C-alpha positions in Angstrom: 18.3 49.0 56.1 20.1 45.6 56.4 23.2 45.1 54.3 21.5 42.0 52.9 18.4 43.9 51.8 18.6 44.7 48.0 18.5 48.2 47.0 16.2 49.7 44.4 19.1 50.1 42.1 19.6 46.3 42.3 16.0 45.2 42.0 15.0 47.6 39.2 16.6 47.8 35.8 17.2 51.2 34.3 15.4 51.8 31.0 18.8 51.3 29.2 19.5 48.1 31.0 15.9 46.8 30.2 16.4 47.6 26.5 19.8 45.9 26.6 18.3 42.8 28.3 15.4 42.7 25.8 17.9 43.0 22.9 20.0 40.1 24.4 16.9 37.9 24.6 15.9 38.8 21.0 19.4 38.1 19.9 19.4 34.8 21.7 16.2 33.8 20.0 17.5 34.8 16.6 20.7 32.8 17.3 18.6 29.7 18.1 16.6 30.2 14.9 19.7 30.6 12.8 21.1 27.4 14.4 18.0 25.6 13.4 18.2 26.9 9.8 21.9 26.8 9.2 23.2 24.5 6.5 25.8 21.8 7.1 27.9 21.4 3.8 28.3 17.6 4.0 24.6 17.2 4.8 23.7 19.4 1.9 25.8 17.4 -0.5 24.4 14.0 0.5 20.9 15.5 0.8 21.1 16.8 -2.8 22.4 13.4 -4.0 19.4 11.7 -2.4 17.0 14.3 -3.9 18.5 13.7 -7.3 18.0 10.0 -6.9 14.4 10.6 -5.9 13.8 12.2 -9.3 14.7 9.0 -11.2 11.8 6.8 -12.4 10.1 4.1 -10.3 7.2 1.8 -11.1 4.5 4.4 -12.0 4.2 7.9 -13.3 4.4 10.4 -10.4 2.4 13.5 -10.0 4.3 16.6 -9.0 2.8 16.5 -5.5 4.0 12.9 -4.9 7.4 13.9 -6.2 7.5 16.9 -3.9 6.6 14.7 -0.9 9.1 12.0 -1.7 11.8 14.5 -2.7 11.5 16.3 0.6 11.6 13.1 2.7 14.6 11.7 0.9 16.5 15.0 0.8 16.0 15.3 4.6 17.1 11.7 5.1 20.2 12.3 3.0 21.0 15.5 4.9 20.8 13.7 8.2 23.0 10.8 6.8 25.5 13.4 5.6 25.6 15.2 9.0 26.2 11.9 10.8 28.9 10.8 8.5 30.6 14.2 8.7 30.5 14.1 12.5 32.1 10.6 12.5 34.8 11.7 10.1 35.6 14.8 12.1 35.9 12.7 15.2 38.0 9.7 14.0 39.3 10.4 10.5 40.0 14.0 9.7 42.2 14.7 12.7 44.7 12.2 11.3 45.1 14.2 8.1 47.8 16.9 7.7 45.6 19.2 5.6 42.8 19.4 8.2 41.3 21.7 9.2 40.7 23.6 5.9 41.8 27.2 5.6 39.1 29.8 6.5 38.9 31.1 2.9 38.3 27.6 1.6 35.5 27.0 4.2 34.0 30.3 3.4 34.1 29.6 -0.4 32.4 26.2 0.2 29.6 27.7 2.3 29.0 30.4 -0.3 29.3 28.3 -3.5 27.9 25.0 -2.4 24.1 25.9 -2.1 23.8 27.4 -5.6 25.8 24.4 -7.1 23.4 21.9 -5.4 20.4 23.9 -6.6 21.7 23.9 -10.2 22.3 20.1 -10.1 18.8 19.5 -8.7 17.1 21.6 -11.4 19.1 19.9 -14.2 18.1 16.5 -12.9 14.5 17.8 -12.7 14.5 18.3 -16.4 15.5 14.7 -16.9 12.8 13.7 -14.4 10.0 15.1 -16.5 11.3 13.2 -19.5 11.5 9.9 -17.5 8.0 10.4 -16.2 6.7 11.1 -19.7 8.3 7.8 -20.9 6.5 5.8 -18.2 3.2 7.6 -18.8 3.5 6.9 -22.6 4.3 3.2 -21.8 1.0 3.0 -19.8 -1.1 5.3 -21.8 -1.4 7.7 -18.9 -1.3 11.5 -18.8 2.3 12.9 -18.9 3.4 15.7 -16.6 4.5 19.1 -17.9 7.8 20.8 -17.2 6.0 23.9 -15.8 3.8 21.8 -13.5 6.8 19.8 -12.3 8.6 23.0 -11.2 6.3 23.0 -8.2 7.8 19.7 -6.9 11.2 21.2 -5.7 9.4 24.0 -3.9 7.3 21.5 -2.0 10.4 19.3 -1.4 12.3 22.2 0.1 9.5 23.0 2.5 9.2 19.4 3.7 12.9 18.9 4.0 13.4 22.1 6.0 10.5 21.1 8.3 12.0 17.6 8.9 15.5 18.8 9.5 14.3 21.6 11.7 12.2 19.2 13.8 15.3 17.0 14.3 17.4 19.9 15.4 14.7 21.1 17.8 14.6 17.6 19.3 18.4 17.5 19.5 18.4 20.8 21.4 15.8 19.5 23.8 18.0 16.4 24.4 21.0 18.7 25.1 18.9 20.9 27.5 17.6 17.9 29.5 21.2 16.5 29.6 22.5 19.7 31.1 19.7 19.8 33.7 20.4 16.2 34.7 24.1 17.1 35.1 23.5 20.3 37.1 20.6 19.3 39.3 21.2 15.6 39.9 25.0 15.7 39.4 24.8 12.9 36.8 28.0 12.7 34.7 27.7 14.5 31.4 28.0 11.4 29.2 25.6 9.4 31.3 23.2 12.4 31.3 23.4 12.6 27.5 22.5 8.9 27.1 19.7 9.2 29.7 18.3 12.3 28.0 18.4 10.6 24.6 16.6 7.5 26.0 13.9 9.7 27.6 13.4 11.6 24.3 13.1 8.3 22.3 10.5 7.0 24.8 8.5 10.2 24.6 8.6 10.3 20.8 7.7 6.6 20.6 4.8 7.1 23.0 3.5 10.1 21.0 3.8 8.2 17.6 2.5 4.9 18.8 -0.1 6.1 21.3 -1.4 9.2 19.6 -0.3 9.3 15.9 -0.8 5.6 15.1 -3.4 4.3 17.5 -5.3 7.6 17.7 -5.3 7.7 13.9 -6.6 4.2 13.6 -9.3 4.9 16.1 -10.3 8.1 14.3 -10.3 6.4 10.9 -12.3 3.5 12.3 -14.9 6.0 13.6 -15.0 7.9 10.3 -15.3 4.8 8.1 -17.9 3.2 10.3 -20.0 6.2 9.5 -19.3 5.7 5.8 -20.4 2.1 6.2 -23.9 3.3 6.9 -24.1 5.1 3.6 -25.3 3.7 0.3 -23.7 4.3 -3.1 -25.8 6.2 -5.6 -27.7 3.7 -7.8 -27.4 0.8 -5.3 -30.9 -0.4 -4.5 -32.3 -3.1 -2.4 -32.6 -6.3 -4.5 -35.9 -8.0 -5.1 -34.5 -11.3 -6.4 -34.4 -14.1 -3.8 -31.0 -15.0 -5.1 -29.5 -11.9 -3.5 -28.7 -11.2 0.1 -30.6 -8.2 1.4 -33.7 -9.1 -0.6 -37.1 -9.5 1.1 -36.5 -13.3 1.1 -33.0 -13.0 2.6 -31.9 -13.9 6.1 -29.5 -10.9 6.0 -31.1 -7.5 6.4 -30.3 -4.9 3.7 -29.4 -2.2 6.2 -26.8 -4.5 7.9 -24.7 -5.2 4.8 -22.6 -2.1 4.9 -21.6 0.3 2.1 -19.7 -2.3 0.0 -22.0 -5.1 0.8 -25.1 -3.2 -0.5 -23.2 -2.3 -3.6 -22.2 -6.0 -4.2 -25.7 -7.5 -3.8 -27.4 -4.8 -5.8 -25.0 -5.4 -8.7 -24.7 -8.2 -11.2 -26.1 -9.1 -14.5 -29.7 -10.4 -14.8 -30.3 -13.8 -16.4 -32.0 -12.3 -19.5 -28.9 -10.2 -20.2 -26.6 -13.2 -19.6 -28.6 -15.2 -22.1 -28.3 -12.4 -24.6 -24.5 -12.2 -24.2 -24.0 -16.0 -24.3 -26.7 -17.0 -26.7 -28.4 -19.6 -24.5 -30.7 -19.7 -21.5 -29.1 -18.5 -18.2 -29.8 -18.8 -14.5 -30.1 -15.9 -12.1 -26.6 -15.5 -10.4 -26.5 -15.9 -6.6 -24.7 -13.3 -4.5 -24.4 -13.9 -0.8 -23.0 -11.4 1.6 -22.9 -10.6 5.4 -21.6 -7.4 6.9 -20.1 -6.7 10.3 -23.5 -5.6 11.6 -25.4 -8.5 10.1 -24.7 -10.7 13.1 -23.4 -10.5 16.7 -19.8 -11.7 16.4 -17.9 -13.7 13.8 -19.3 -17.1 14.7 -22.8 -15.8 14.2 -21.8 -14.1 11.0 -20.4 -17.4 9.5 -23.5 -19.3 10.5 -25.6 -16.7 8.8 -23.4 -16.9 5.7 -23.8 -20.7 5.3 -27.6 -20.6 6.1 -27.9 -17.9 3.4 -26.1 -20.2 1.0 -28.5 -22.9 1.8 -31.5 -20.6 1.4 -30.4 -19.4 -2.1 -29.6 -22.9 -3.3 -25.9 -22.0 -3.8 -24.8 -25.6 -3.1 -26.8 -26.7 -6.1 -25.0 -24.5 -8.6 -22.1 -25.6 -10.8 -19.7 -23.1 -9.4 -19.3 -21.6 -5.9 -16.7 -18.8 -5.4 -15.5 -17.8 -2.0 -14.2 -14.2 -2.0 -12.3 -13.0 1.0 -12.6 -9.3 0.8 -10.3 -6.2 1.2 -10.7 -3.9 4.1 -14.2 -2.5 4.1 -15.6 -5.6 2.3 -15.1 -4.4 -1.3 -15.4 -7.0 -4.1 -14.1 -6.1 -7.6 -17.2 -5.6 -9.8 -15.3 -6.7 -13.0 -14.3 -10.0 -11.3 -17.9 -10.6 -10.1 -19.3 -10.0 -13.6 -16.6 -12.2 -15.1 -17.5 -15.2 -12.9 -21.2 -14.9 -13.7 -20.7 -14.4 -17.5 -18.4 -17.4 -17.8 -20.8 -19.6 -15.8 -23.8 -18.1 -17.6 -25.4 -17.4 -14.1 -25.0 -21.0 -12.9 -22.8 -19.6 -10.1 -22.8 -18.4 -6.5 -20.5 -15.7 -5.1 -20.1 -15.4 -1.3 -18.2 -12.7 0.6 -18.2 -11.1 4.1 -17.0 -7.9 5.6 -14.5 -8.0 8.5 -13.5 -4.3 8.9 -14.6 -0.7 8.6 -11.2 0.3 7.4 -10.1 0.7 3.7 -7.6 -1.7 2.3 -4.5 0.4 2.8 -5.3 1.0 6.5 -6.2 -2.6 7.0 -2.8 -3.6 5.5 -1.0 -1.6 8.1 -3.3 -2.3 11.1 -5.3 -5.5 10.5 -3.1 -7.9 8.5 -3.6 -10.7 11.0 -7.3 -9.9 11.2 -7.6 -10.2 7.4 -5.9 -13.6 7.4 -8.2 -14.8 10.3 -11.3 -13.5 8.5 -10.3 -15.4 5.3 -9.7 -18.6 7.2 -13.0 -18.4 9.0 -15.0 -17.7 5.8 -13.3 -20.5 3.8 -13.6 -23.0 6.7 -17.3 -22.2 7.2 -18.3 -22.6 3.6 -16.0 -25.6 3.0 -17.4 -27.4 6.1 -21.0 -27.0 4.9 -19.9 -27.9 1.3 -18.5 -31.2 2.6 -22.0 -32.2 4.0 -23.4 -32.3 0.4 -23.3 -35.4 -1.8 -19.9 -35.6 -3.5 -21.4 -36.0 -7.0 -23.8 -33.0 -6.5 -21.4 -30.4 -4.9 -20.5 -27.3 -6.9 -16.9 -26.8 -7.8 -15.4 -24.7 -5.1 -13.0 -21.9 -5.9 -11.3 -19.0 -4.0 -10.7 -15.6 -5.5 -8.8 -12.8 -3.9 -7.5 -9.4 -4.9 -5.0 -7.1 -3.2 -5.5 -7.5 0.6 -8.1 -10.1 -0.3 -5.3 -12.4 -1.3 -3.8 -12.1 2.1 -7.2 -12.9 3.6 -7.5 -15.9 1.3 -4.0 -17.2 2.0 -4.8 -17.2 5.7 -7.1 -20.2 5.1 -4.3 -22.4 3.9 -1.0 -23.6 5.4 0.6 -24.6 2.1 -0.2 -25.8 -1.5 -1.2 -29.2 -0.3 -3.9 -27.6 1.9 -5.2 -25.7 -1.1 -5.3 -28.8 -3.3 -7.1 -30.8 -0.7 -9.7 -28.1 0.0 -10.8 -26.4 -3.2 -10.9 -26.9 -6.9 -8.7 -23.9 -7.8 -7.5 -20.5 -6.7 -7.1 -17.1 -8.5 -5.2 -14.4 -6.6 -4.7 -11.0 -8.2 -2.2 -8.3 -7.1 -0.9 -10.0 -4.0 0.9 -7.7 -1.4 4.6 -8.5 -1.0 4.1 -9.5 2.6 1.8 -12.4 1.8 3.2 -15.4 3.6 2.5 -18.1 1.0 3.3 -15.9 -2.0 6.6 -14.9 -0.5 7.6 -18.5 0.3 6.8 -19.7 -3.3 8.7 -16.8 -4.8 11.7 -17.3 -2.6 11.8 -21.0 -3.5 11.3 -20.5 -7.2 13.1 -22.6 -9.7 16.8 -21.6 -10.2 17.3 -19.1 -13.0 13.7 -17.9 -13.1 13.0 -14.2 -12.5 11.4 -12.9 -9.4 9.1 -10.7 -11.5 7.6 -13.8 -13.1 8.9 -16.9 -11.2 8.4 -20.5 -12.0 7.7 -22.8 -9.0 8.2 -26.6 -9.4 8.1 -26.3 -13.2 4.7 -24.7 -13.0 2.9 -28.0 -12.3 0.5 -26.6 -9.7 1.0 -22.9 -9.0 1.9 -20.3 -11.6 2.7 -16.6 -11.8 1.8 -14.4 -14.7 2.0 -10.8 -15.7 -0.5 -10.8 -18.5 -2.8 -13.0 -20.6 0.0 -14.4 -22.7 1.8 -15.6 -19.6 -1.4 -17.2 -18.3 -2.0 -19.2 -21.5 1.6 -20.5 -21.6 1.8 -24.4 -21.5 -1.7 -25.2 -20.3 -1.3 -28.9 -20.9 1.4 -29.2 -18.3 -0.6 -27.5 -15.6 -2.2 -30.0 -13.1 -5.5 -29.5 -11.3 -6.5 -28.0 -9.0 -4.7 -25.0 -10.3 -3.4 -22.0 -8.4 -2.7 -18.8 -10.3 -1.2 -15.5 -9.1 -1.5 -12.5 -11.5 0.9 -9.7 -10.8 2.0 -6.8 -12.9 5.6 -5.8 -13.1 4.5 -2.2 -12.4 2.3 -3.0 -9.4 3.7 -1.3 -6.3 1.4 -3.4 -4.0 3.3 -6.5 -5.2 6.8 -5.1 -4.9 6.7 -2.7 -2.0 8.6 -4.0 1.0 10.6 -2.5 3.9 13.5 -4.5 2.6 13.8 -1.9 -0.2 15.3 0.5 2.3 18.7 -1.2 2.4 18.6 -4.2 0.1 18.4 -4.4 -3.7 15.6 -6.8 -4.7 16.1 -9.5 -7.3 13.3 -8.0 -9.5 15.3 -4.8 -9.9 18.5 -6.7 -10.7 16.6 -8.5 -13.6 16.2 -7.1 -17.1 13.3 -4.8 -17.3 10.3 -6.0 -19.3 6.6 -5.5 -19.8 5.6 -2.1 -18.3 8.5 -1.6 -15.9 10.7 1.4 -16.9 14.1 0.4 -18.1 15.6 3.4 -16.5 14.5 2.4 -13.0 17.4 1.7 -10.6 17.7 0.8 -6.9 19.1 3.4 -4.5 19.3 2.8 -0.7 16.4 4.4 1.2 15.3 6.4 -1.8 13.7 3.5 -3.8 11.7 2.6 -0.7 10.1 6.0 -0.6 9.6 6.1 -4.4 7.7 2.8 -4.4 5.8 4.0 -1.3 4.7 7.0 -3.3 3.7 4.7 -6.1 1.3 2.9 -3.7 -0.7 6.1 -3.5 -1.2 6.0 -7.3 -1.4 2.2 -7.7 -5.0 2.3 -9.0 -4.6 5.7 -10.8 -3.2 4.3 -14.1 -5.0 2.6 -17.0 -6.1 -1.0 -16.9 -3.3 -3.5 -17.4 -0.8 -1.5 -15.3 -0.1 -0.9 -11.7 -2.8 -2.3 -9.5 -5.5 -2.1 -12.2 -5.9 -5.6 -13.6 -8.9 -5.1 -15.9 -10.2 -8.0 -17.9 -7.0 -10.1 -17.5 -9.0 -11.6 -14.6 -11.1 -13.3 -17.3 -8.0 -15.1 -18.7 -7.0 -16.1 -15.2 -10.5 -17.3 -14.4 -10.7 -19.5 -17.5 -7.3 -21.0 -16.8 -8.2 -21.9 -13.2 -11.7 -23.2 -13.8 -11.1 -24.8 -17.2 -14.8 -24.6 -18.4 -15.7 -27.6 -20.7 -15.5 -26.9 -24.4 -14.2 -23.3 -24.0 -12.7 -21.7 -27.0 -10.8 -18.4 -27.8 -14.1 -17.2 -29.4 -15.8 -17.6 -26.1 -13.1 -15.6 -24.4 -13.5 -12.8 -27.0 -17.3 -12.8 -26.5 -17.0 -12.4 -22.8 -14.4 -9.7 -23.1 -16.8 -7.8 -25.4 -19.6 -8.3 -22.9 -17.4 -6.9 -20.1 -16.5 -3.9 -22.3 -20.3 -3.3 -22.8 -20.8 -3.5 -19.1 -17.8 -1.4 -18.2 -18.6 1.0 -15.4 -21.9 -0.9 -14.8 -22.5 -3.2 -11.9 -26.1 -2.4 -10.9 -28.7 -1.9 -10.0 -30.0 -5.2 -11.1 -32.8 -6.0 -8.6 
C-alpha cells in the first residue's frame, strides 16, 4: 500500500464520529436559524415606534387585516432603520464615549426586558387605535371595528415583520457568502468582493422583481382580465333601441363591447321614465361605446366611434359628453344617469375601452396609455364635431373619474387648450399624479389650502370638496368652466410617493370636513397608511373616500349651467337618482 493511499480509518468515520458530525451540522443549522431570528435591541425599539405610528389614524377606517399588513411592513422598516443607525453609531460615535461598551449585566437586562416593554407599549397603543378608528367610522357613517377583532392585527403584523426581516437577513448572509467565495477563489480584496457581491445581489433582486414579479404579474393579470372582458354582468342585455351601441342597428357588435361596455350600453333610463321624472316629454338618450375588440387598432376604433355618433344622431343633440374611461372601460352609472336626467334625454354619451386591466393596475402600469387613450378619444370626437355647423353643434363636455381624469387630462396641454376645445370639464377624484391637476394645485393662490385650493381667484378652474363648495360664488366663474371635485378623505387624491419622506401641505393644514383631526404625518409610515387606504377607497359610504355619490349632480349643473335651472330642479333630480339607486339597466 502506498503511503499516499488513504486507509480505511481515514476514509470511513466511526459511528461515534458520524454522530458527532451530524450533531455539528444540526448545531450549525440551528445557529443559522437563531441568527436569522435574533432580535437587535435598537432595531426593536425603532421598529416598535414605527408600529405604534402605524396605529394612528389616516384618511379612512382600517379593517384589522389592513392594519395588520401595514403594521408589519412599517415595523419591519423601522427595525431595519434601527439596525442601520445602530451600526453607524457603533462604528463612528460610540467608540468615542467613555461609558461604552455597556456592562454585560446591563446588556443582558436590556435583552431580557426590552421585548416585553415593547409589546406592552404596542398593546396600549392598540387600544387607542380602536378608538381612533371608531371616531373615523362614526364621522363617515361606516362600521366601527371591535377591540376583540382588532387584536388579530398585531398577530398578523408580527408574522409579516418577521418574514420581511428574516428575508433581509437571508439575503445579507448570501451577500456575505458570495463575497467570501470571490475573495478565496478569485483573490479579490475583501472590501471589493463585498461591494461586488452586493451589486450582484441587487441586480438579481431587481431582475426578479421587475422581470418576474412585476412584468409577469401584469402579463398574468392582463390574461385573467381579458377573460373577464368576455363575460357579461347579470342583467345586462343586448339593447334594441337604435340610440345604443350594440343594438341591431349599431355599427358596433354587442359581443365586441367588453364587460364594462355591455353594461354601459344596456343601462340608462328610458325616455318615458325621464318624462315621468321631469314632467315633460323626453328623448331617448344616446350611449355610444367601442371596446378594444370592436376594431383592429386604435385608429379604426376612433373611426368607428365617430361613425357611430353620426349614425345615432349624437351631433344633433343639445349635449355631447366625452367620457375617457378608467382601466377596463368602466363608466360610473350614477354619472351617466345624472347627465341624462338633467338633459331630459337630449344628450349623447361616448366612451371607449383602452385596456383589460382594472383601474388600480392601469394606474401602475398604463398611466401613459391612459393619457394617450384620452387624447385620441377627445381629438377624434372634437375633429368630427368641428365639421358641423357652428349654430347646430351640441355643447361639448368632458367628464372623468379617478383614472379617467388622467385620461381626460391627456387631451389638453393647459387650461387654454381646454377653453378653446370644449364647453366645460368635470373631473372627479383625480389621482395625485395627474399632470394638470398637480400643476394647478402647486400654483394655487397664496394662502389657500392644498385640500381645497383656489387658482387665479377661481375665475376658470375650481376645486371643491362638497356641494356647498361647488355652489360658492357662481357669478364670478367664467365659462367654459373646469371643476375638480375631491374629498379630503380620498386616498386616490392624496396618495403620493412623496409621503415617504416629506410632509404634504394638506397634512399641515387644519383638518376639516371628513378628515380625522388626529391624523399626523410620520416618515415612511404615513405613506403605507395611505397606501392601505387605497385598498378601501370605495369601501366607505357615499360622500367620503373615493365614493362621490350624487355630488356629481351639483358639479354637472355648475359646469353645464342649464338654462332656467333652480334648486327645486336639483332636488327633483336628486330624488330621481335615489329612486334609481343601484339600477342602471337593463333598459333595452
